[in-house]
C-alpha positions as CSV (number, residue, x, y, z in Angstrom):
1,X,16.8,30.8,12.7
2,X,13.4,31.4,11.0
3,X,12.6,27.7,11.1
4,X,13.2,27.7,15.1
5,X,11.0,30.8,15.5
6,X,8.4,28.9,13.4
7,X,8.5,26.1,15.6
8,X,7.9,28.3,18.7
9,X,5.0,29.8,16.8
10,X,3.7,26.5,16.3
11,X,3.5,26.0,19.9
12,X,1.2,28.8,20.3
13,X,-1.1,27.7,17.5
14,X,-1.2,24.1,18.9
15,X,-2.3,25.4,22.2
16,X,-4.9,27.6,20.7
17,X,-6.1,25.0,18.4
18,X,-6.2,22.4,21.4
19,X,-8.3,25.0,23.3
20,X,-5.5,24.6,25.7
21,X,-4.3,28.5,25.4
22,X,-7.8,29.4,25.8
23,X,-8.5,27.2,28.8
24,X,-5.1,28.4,30.6
25,X,-5.9,32.3,30.4
26,X,-9.6,31.7,31.2
27,X,-8.7,29.9,34.5
28,X,-6.1,32.7,35.2
29,X,-8.6,35.2,34.4
30,X,-11.2,33.7,36.9
31,X,-8.5,33.5,39.6
32,X,-7.8,37.2,38.8
33,X,-11.5,38.1,39.0
34,X,-12.1,36.3,42.3
35,X,-9.4,38.0,43.9
36,X,-10.3,41.5,42.8
37,X,-13.9,41.0,44.1
38,X,-13.0,39.2,47.2
39,X,-11.1,41.9,48.9
40,X,-12.2,45.4,49.6
41,X,-10.5,47.8,51.7
42,X,-11.1,51.0,53.0
43,X,-7.9,53.1,53.3
44,X,-8.1,56.5,55.3
45,X,-4.8,58.7,55.5
46,X,-2.4,55.8,54.8
47,X,-4.0,53.3,57.2
48,X,-6.4,50.5,56.9
49,X,-9.8,51.6,58.6
50,X,-11.8,48.7,57.6
51,X,-12.1,45.4,55.3
52,X,-14.3,43.1,53.9
53,X,-13.2,39.7,52.3
54,X,-15.9,37.7,50.5
55,X,-18.5,40.3,51.7
56,X,-17.7,39.8,55.5
57,X,-16.6,42.5,57.4
58,X,-13.3,42.2,59.2
59,X,-13.1,43.3,62.7
60,X,-10.3,46.1,63.1
61,X,-11.5,47.3,66.6
62,X,-10.5,50.9,67.3
63,X,-7.2,50.3,65.6
64,X,-6.0,51.1,62.3
65,X,-3.3,49.4,60.4
66,X,-0.6,50.9,58.7
67,X,-1.2,50.0,54.9
68,X,2.1,49.8,53.9
69,X,3.0,46.8,56.3
70,X,-0.4,45.3,55.5
71,X,0.2,45.2,51.8
72,X,3.8,44.0,52.2
73,X,2.8,41.2,54.5
74,X,-0.2,40.2,52.0
75,X,1.8,40.3,48.8
76,X,4.6,38.2,50.5
77,X,1.9,35.5,51.8
78,X,0.0,35.6,48.6
79,X,3.1,35.2,46.3
80,X,3.7,31.7,47.8
81,X,0.2,30.7,46.9
82,X,0.5,32.2,43.4
83,X,3.6,30.3,43.2
84,X,1.6,27.1,43.4
85,X,-1.2,28.3,41.1
86,X,1.2,29.1,38.3
87,X,3.6,26.1,38.3
88,X,0.7,23.9,38.4
89,X,-1.1,25.5,35.5
90,X,1.8,25.7,33.8
91,X,2.5,22.2,33.9
92,X,-0.9,21.1,32.9
93,X,-0.9,23.5,29.9
94,X,2.8,22.5,28.4
95,X,3.0,18.7,29.4
96,X,1.6,17.4,25.9
97,X,4.2,19.3,23.9
98,X,6.7,16.3,23.4
99,X,3.9,13.6,23.5
100,X,2.2,15.6,20.7
101,X,5.3,16.1,18.8
102,X,5.8,12.3,18.8
103,X,2.7,11.1,17.3
104,X,2.8,9.5,14.0
105,X,2.4,12.0,11.2
106,X,3.4,15.1,13.2
107,X,6.9,13.8,14.0
108,X,7.4,13.0,10.1
109,X,6.3,16.4,9.3
110,X,8.7,18.2,11.6
111,X,11.6,16.1,10.8
112,X,11.0,17.0,7.3
113,X,12.0,20.6,8.1
114,X,15.6,21.9,7.9
115,X,16.4,21.7,11.3
116,X,18.2,19.1,13.7
117,X,16.6,17.0,16.3
118,X,18.0,18.9,19.0
119,X,17.1,22.2,17.9
120,X,13.5,21.0,17.1
121,X,13.2,19.8,20.7
122,X,14.6,23.0,22.1
123,X,12.6,25.3,20.1
124,X,9.5,23.2,21.5
125,X,10.9,23.9,25.1
126,X,11.2,27.6,24.4
127,X,7.7,28.0,23.1
128,X,6.7,26.0,26.2
129,X,8.5,28.3,28.4
130,X,7.2,31.6,26.4
131,X,3.8,30.2,26.8
132,X,4.1,29.8,30.9
133,X,6.0,33.2,30.9
134,X,3.3,34.8,29.3
135,X,0.5,33.5,31.8
136,X,3.0,34.3,34.9
137,X,3.4,37.6,33.8
138,X,-0.3,38.1,33.2
139,X,-1.1,36.7,36.9
140,X,1.6,38.6,38.5
141,X,1.0,41.9,36.8
142,X,-2.8,41.6,37.3
143,X,-2.8,41.2,41.0
144,X,-0.3,43.7,41.5
145,X,-2.3,46.3,39.6
146,X,-5.0,45.1,41.6
147,X,-3.5,45.8,44.8
148,X,-2.2,49.0,43.6
149,X,-5.8,49.8,42.7
150,X,-7.2,49.1,45.9
151,X,-4.5,50.6,48.3
152,X,-2.4,53.0,46.4
153,X,0.5,51.4,47.6
154,X,3.3,50.3,45.1
155,X,6.0,47.7,45.7
156,X,7.7,46.6,42.6
157,X,9.2,43.8,44.6
158,X,6.1,41.7,43.7
159,X,7.3,41.6,40.6
160,X,10.5,39.8,41.4
161,X,8.6,36.8,42.8
162,X,7.5,36.2,39.2
163,X,11.0,35.7,38.0
164,X,11.5,32.9,40.8
165,X,8.4,31.5,39.8
166,X,9.2,31.4,36.0
167,X,12.6,29.8,37.1
168,X,10.9,27.0,38.9
169,X,8.4,26.3,36.0
170,X,11.6,26.1,33.7
171,X,13.1,23.3,35.7
172,X,9.9,21.5,36.1
173,X,9.2,21.7,32.3
174,X,12.6,20.2,31.4
175,X,11.6,17.0,33.6
176,X,8.2,16.9,31.9
177,X,9.9,17.1,28.4
178,X,12.4,14.3,29.6
179,X,9.5,12.1,30.7
180,X,7.2,12.7,27.5
181,X,10.4,12.0,25.4
182,X,10.8,8.6,27.1
183,X,6.9,8.0,27.4
184,X,5.3,9.8,24.8
185,X,2.4,10.2,27.0
186,X,0.6,13.6,28.4
187,X,-0.8,12.0,31.4
188,X,2.3,10.3,32.6
189,X,4.2,13.5,32.1
190,X,2.1,15.3,34.3
191,X,1.7,12.8,36.8
192,X,5.6,12.3,37.2
193,X,6.2,16.4,37.3
194,X,3.5,16.7,40.0
195,X,5.0,13.7,41.8
196,X,8.5,15.3,41.5
197,X,7.2,18.5,42.9
198,X,5.8,17.0,46.1
199,X,8.6,14.6,46.6
200,X,11.2,17.3,46.3
201,X,9.1,19.4,48.8
202,X,9.1,16.6,51.5
203,X,12.9,16.1,51.1
204,X,13.2,19.7,52.0
205,X,13.0,18.1,55.6
206,X,15.7,15.7,55.0
207,X,17.7,16.6,58.3
208,X,14.6,15.5,60.3
209,X,14.0,12.5,57.9
210,X,17.8,11.4,57.9
211,X,17.8,11.8,61.8
212,X,14.6,9.6,62.1
213,X,16.3,6.6,60.2
214,X,18.5,3.8,61.9
215,X,21.1,3.3,59.3
216,X,23.8,5.5,57.7
217,X,23.5,4.5,54.2
218,X,19.6,5.1,54.2
219,X,20.4,8.8,55.7
220,X,23.0,9.3,53.2
221,X,20.4,8.3,50.6
222,X,17.9,11.0,51.7
223,X,20.5,13.7,52.0
224,X,21.8,12.6,48.3
225,X,18.1,12.5,47.0
226,X,17.7,16.1,48.4
227,X,20.5,17.6,46.4
228,X,19.5,15.8,43.4
229,X,16.0,16.7,43.0
230,X,14.9,20.5,42.5
231,X,14.4,22.6,45.5
232,X,10.6,23.2,45.2
233,X,10.0,24.0,48.7
234,X,12.6,26.5,48.8
235,X,11.8,28.0,45.6
236,X,8.4,28.8,46.9
237,X,10.1,30.2,50.1
238,X,12.3,32.2,47.9
239,X,9.4,33.8,46.0
240,X,8.3,35.0,49.3
241,X,11.8,36.2,50.3
242,X,11.9,37.9,46.9
243,X,8.8,39.9,47.5
244,X,9.3,40.4,51.4
245,X,12.9,41.9,51.0
246,X,14.6,42.9,54.2
247,X,11.3,42.3,56.3
248,X,11.8,38.4,55.3
249,X,12.5,36.1,58.6
250,X,16.1,34.6,58.3
251,X,14.8,31.0,57.9
252,X,12.9,32.0,54.8
253,X,15.7,34.4,53.7
254,X,18.1,31.5,53.7
255,X,16.2,30.0,50.5
256,X,17.7,33.1,48.2
257,X,21.1,31.6,48.8
258,X,22.9,30.3,45.8
259,X,22.7,26.3,46.8
260,X,19.2,25.9,46.1
261,X,19.1,27.8,42.7
262,X,22.2,26.2,41.7
263,X,21.3,22.5,42.2
264,X,17.8,23.2,40.9
265,X,19.2,24.7,37.7
266,X,21.6,21.7,37.3
267,X,18.7,19.3,37.7
268,X,16.8,21.2,34.8
269,X,19.8,21.4,32.8
270,X,20.5,17.6,33.1
271,X,16.9,16.6,32.4
272,X,16.7,19.0,29.1
273,X,20.2,17.6,28.0
274,X,19.2,14.0,28.6
275,X,15.9,14.5,26.9
276,X,17.5,16.0,23.8
277,X,20.0,13.3,23.7
278,X,17.4,10.5,24.0
279,X,15.1,12.4,21.1
280,X,18.2,12.8,18.8
281,X,18.6,8.9,19.0
282,X,15.0,7.8,18.9
283,X,13.9,5.8,15.7
284,X,10.8,7.1,14.6
């Protein structure tokens, strides 16, 4: 167990040594700082009396806006954007873990330790996921505290969005590990993972795509691909739905159903399992 924890610790040491950790949190901090400076609200008796965004005054007319509804709407919409930011940063910061592990000299050092190959790969995965989780926690909690500071409104549901974001990251990280084991290339891992993210998002329109196709087999292929790949678009909607709660439109609330999460989890588990199987049989 100590060896496994040491492997997880190595992920953070490696990220710090390669300045990945510093860049990761500097970019997140820059994003948080821009958000903190961009939005200024004038709240009077629980209602929004005025607002300035990037220094420009927002015309409120003679009406005041209920601050609770405003914050809920803002956090719901912003959580979707946060999903994209956190996911892309996580992939960029962790895709090197397997290619770096397989470099000559590095792999020899790790294989000399009293730990199996599967355990070694899974510990690297756990370390990468812990690194991503730390950044998601930092982003979500910081934004949440800034909203509380500026509006004095507390919506704990905003934190639930971070859980869904981390679930999506865990799935994409598993795919990045699979590509990393096969290709031993950080660049290919990043590009392939981003490609899957966007391709899977397009497949969210599989009903419309299938209806436009002329043959049944091609329509069936589109439907099959939809259920094979992770539901990246649905996960984004699920983040919004988790934050919105009962105010979520029915179309978006459907993304919180069991099927999108189950099929996405199966994809991630299959990728990680296949990566471990290939890694355990590779000749180094």
